[in-house]
C-alpha positions as CSV (number, residue, x, y, z in Angstrom):
1,M,101.9,109.0,104.2
2,R,98.9,107.6,106.1
3,V,95.7,109.4,105.1
4,M,93.3,107.2,107.0
5,D,93.4,103.7,108.5
6,D,93.2,101.9,105.1
7,L,94.5,104.6,102.7
8,Y,98.1,105.6,102.1
9,A,99.4,108.2,99.7
10,F,102.9,108.0,98.2
11,F,103.2,111.5,96.8
12,W,105.9,112.2,94.2
13,T,107.7,115.4,95.2
14,N,110.9,115.3,93.2
15,P,110.7,118.3,90.9
16,S,113.5,117.0,88.6
17,E,111.7,113.9,87.6
18,N,108.1,113.2,86.3
19,N,106.3,110.4,88.1
20,S,102.7,109.9,89.3
21,N,101.4,109.7,92.8
22,T,100.7,106.2,93.9
23,Y,97.9,105.2,96.3
24,L,97.5,102.1,98.5
25,I,94.2,100.9,99.8
26,T,94.4,98.1,102.4
27,G,91.8,95.6,103.5
28,R,90.7,92.1,102.6
29,K,92.2,92.9,99.2
30,N,95.1,95.3,98.8
31,I,94.8,97.8,96.0
32,L,97.5,99.9,94.3
33,I,96.5,102.8,92.1
34,D,99.0,104.0,89.5
35,P,102.3,102.4,90.3
36,G,104.3,104.9,88.2
37,H,107.5,104.7,86.2
38,Y,109.5,101.5,86.2
39,H,112.8,103.1,87.1
40,L,111.2,105.2,89.9
41,F,109.2,102.4,91.5
42,G,111.9,101.8,94.2
43,R,110.2,104.5,96.4
44,V,106.9,102.7,96.3
45,K,108.6,99.4,97.2
46,D,110.3,101.2,100.1
47,E,106.9,102.6,101.3
48,L,105.3,99.1,101.1
49,T,108.2,97.7,103.1
50,R,107.6,100.2,105.8
51,L,104.1,98.9,106.0
52,S,105.4,95.3,106.2
53,L,104.1,94.7,102.6
54,S,105.7,93.6,99.4
55,I,104.5,93.6,95.8
56,Q,103.3,90.0,96.3
57,D,100.8,91.4,98.8
58,I,99.1,93.5,96.2
59,D,95.9,92.0,94.9
60,L,94.7,94.6,92.4
61,I,96.3,97.4,90.4
62,I,94.0,100.1,89.0
63,L,95.5,102.3,86.3
64,T,93.6,105.6,86.0
65,H,94.9,105.9,82.4
66,G,97.6,104.6,80.1
67,H,100.5,107.1,80.2
68,L,103.9,105.7,81.1
69,D,104.4,107.8,84.2
70,H,101.3,106.0,85.7
71,T,101.7,102.5,84.2
72,E,105.2,101.5,83.4
73,A,106.0,99.9,86.8
74,I,103.3,97.3,86.1
75,K,106.3,95.3,84.8
76,F,107.3,94.5,88.3
77,F,104.1,92.6,88.8
78,Y,104.2,90.3,85.8
79,E,105.4,87.3,87.8
80,T,103.0,87.9,90.7
81,S,99.3,86.9,91.0
82,V,98.2,90.5,90.9
83,I,95.2,91.5,88.8
84,H,95.5,94.7,86.9
85,T,92.9,96.7,85.2
86,I,92.5,99.7,82.9
87,H,89.6,101.2,80.9
88,K,88.7,99.5,77.7
89,E,89.2,102.6,75.5
90,E,92.7,103.1,76.9
91,W,93.6,99.5,76.2
92,E,92.5,99.9,72.6
93,I,95.1,102.8,72.2
94,I,97.9,100.8,73.9
95,K,97.3,97.9,71.6
96,K,97.9,100.1,68.6
97,G,101.6,100.5,69.7
98,A,104.1,103.2,70.0
99,S,103.9,104.3,66.4
100,Y,100.3,105.4,67.1
101,H,100.7,107.0,70.5
102,M,104.3,108.2,70.3
103,G,105.5,105.7,73.0
104,L,103.7,107.7,75.7
105,F,101.4,104.9,76.7
106,G,102.1,101.7,78.7
107,P,103.7,98.6,77.2
108,S,101.5,96.5,75.0
109,E,102.6,93.3,76.7
110,M,100.8,94.5,79.9
111,T,97.6,92.8,78.9
112,P,95.0,93.7,81.6
113,H,93.0,91.0,83.3
114,I,89.9,93.2,83.5
115,L,88.8,96.1,81.3
116,L,87.0,98.9,83.2
117,Q,83.8,100.5,82.3
118,E,81.7,103.0,84.2
119,G,79.8,101.6,87.2
120,D,80.2,99.9,90.6
121,M,83.4,98.0,91.4
122,I,83.5,95.8,94.5
123,V,86.9,94.7,95.7
124,G,87.1,92.6,98.8
125,D,85.3,94.5,101.6
126,K,85.2,97.8,99.7
127,K,82.9,99.3,97.1
128,F,84.0,101.9,94.5
129,Y,82.5,103.6,91.5
130,V,84.4,103.8,88.3
131,I,83.8,107.1,86.4
132,H,84.8,107.4,82.8
133,T,86.5,110.8,82.5
134,P,87.9,111.2,79.0
135,G,89.7,114.4,78.0
136,H,93.3,113.9,79.2
137,S,93.2,110.6,77.3
138,P,90.2,108.7,75.8
139,G,90.1,106.0,78.6
140,S,90.9,108.1,81.6
141,V,88.9,107.1,84.7
142,C,88.4,108.6,88.2
143,I,87.8,106.2,91.1
144,Y,85.2,107.3,93.6
145,W,85.1,105.7,97.1
146,P,81.6,106.9,98.4
147,E,82.0,105.5,101.9
148,R,85.1,107.7,102.5
149,K,84.2,110.5,100.1
150,V,87.5,110.0,98.3
151,L,88.0,110.7,94.6
152,F,91.1,109.4,92.9
153,T,91.3,111.7,89.9
154,G,94.4,110.5,87.9
155,D,95.3,113.3,85.5
156,C,91.7,114.7,85.2
157,V,92.1,117.4,87.9
158,F,94.8,118.5,90.3
159,D,95.1,121.1,93.0
160,Q,94.4,124.3,90.9
161,G,95.1,122.5,87.7
162,I,93.9,120.1,85.0
163,G,95.4,117.4,82.8
164,R,96.9,118.4,79.5
165,T,95.0,117.7,76.3
166,D,97.7,118.0,73.7
167,L,98.8,114.3,73.9
168,P,97.3,111.6,71.6
169,G,93.6,111.2,72.2
170,G,93.4,114.4,74.3
171,D,90.2,116.5,74.0
172,G,89.5,119.8,75.7
173,K,85.8,119.6,75.3
174,K,85.5,116.2,76.8
175,L,87.8,117.1,79.7
176,K,85.4,120.0,80.6
177,E,82.5,117.6,80.5
178,S,84.4,115.1,82.7
179,I,85.3,117.8,85.2
180,R,81.7,119.0,85.4
181,K,80.6,115.5,86.0
182,I,82.9,114.7,88.9
183,S,82.4,118.1,90.5
184,K,78.8,117.0,91.4
185,L,80.0,114.2,93.7
186,D,80.1,114.4,97.5
187,I,83.9,114.7,97.9
188,W,86.0,115.3,101.0
189,Y,89.4,114.1,99.6
190,V,90.7,114.7,96.1
191,M,93.7,112.4,95.5
192,P,95.3,113.5,92.2
193,G,97.8,111.8,89.9
194,H,100.3,114.6,90.6
195,G,100.7,117.3,93.2
196,D,99.0,117.7,96.6
197,M,95.8,116.3,97.7
198,I,92.8,118.5,98.5
199,I,91.0,118.0,101.8
200,G,87.6,119.4,102.9
201,S,84.3,119.7,101.1
202,D,84.6,123.5,100.8
203,E,88.1,123.3,99.5
204,V,87.2,120.7,96.9
205,K,84.3,122.8,95.7
206,Q,86.5,125.9,95.5
207,N,89.1,124.1,93.5
208,F,86.4,123.1,90.9
209,R,85.2,126.7,90.8
210,Q,88.8,127.9,90.2
211,I,89.4,125.4,87.5
212,E,86.2,126.3,85.6
213,E,86.9,130.0,85.9
214,F,90.5,129.9,84.8
215,W,91.2,126.8,82.8
216,F,88.0,126.2,80.9
217,S,88.7,129.2,78.6
218,L,92.1,127.8,77.7
219,I,91.1,124.3,76.5
């Protein structure tokens, strides 16, 4: 669906399969956030086709973290000129292999071109801010788009929910710290890795309050 002129959301709504939401930002450079599972990528390709785009038109792929339901479809881009990027701490886990992370992280052959760290990120005509948000996994990141007040949260927070912390590298204390950090941003749109987006400053603030009141005592 079209969220704004240069932002499209491909929400995953099939309850019988696990896959991440995928987001497309268009401009001088086209950006795809979290392409999802390999065997479920057909829906993203179809959505791109409706916009008269193909995988060859994507310039940058940002992976919010390394879990397979967000990263596996990177395989489709191996023969293209796309640049893909992930946080440096996440890449260290992926390099250790399936025996370390139980095969839940992306393929080790997906060597990223750029390793993310916290700070400004300028892509074409757009400026973002990378926020390191460990907790769901050690190298999880949120991507903040200040101009549009959009926050892509990966599996850090959802609508009335949070990312699980019982997978390799998960840490409840760090997730709380990460959520408190992003809750201070000026946000109008929360675009999560799963589930519905949240729209409106008051709605976003209320969601953070509900998360802290309910979930923080459980992690």
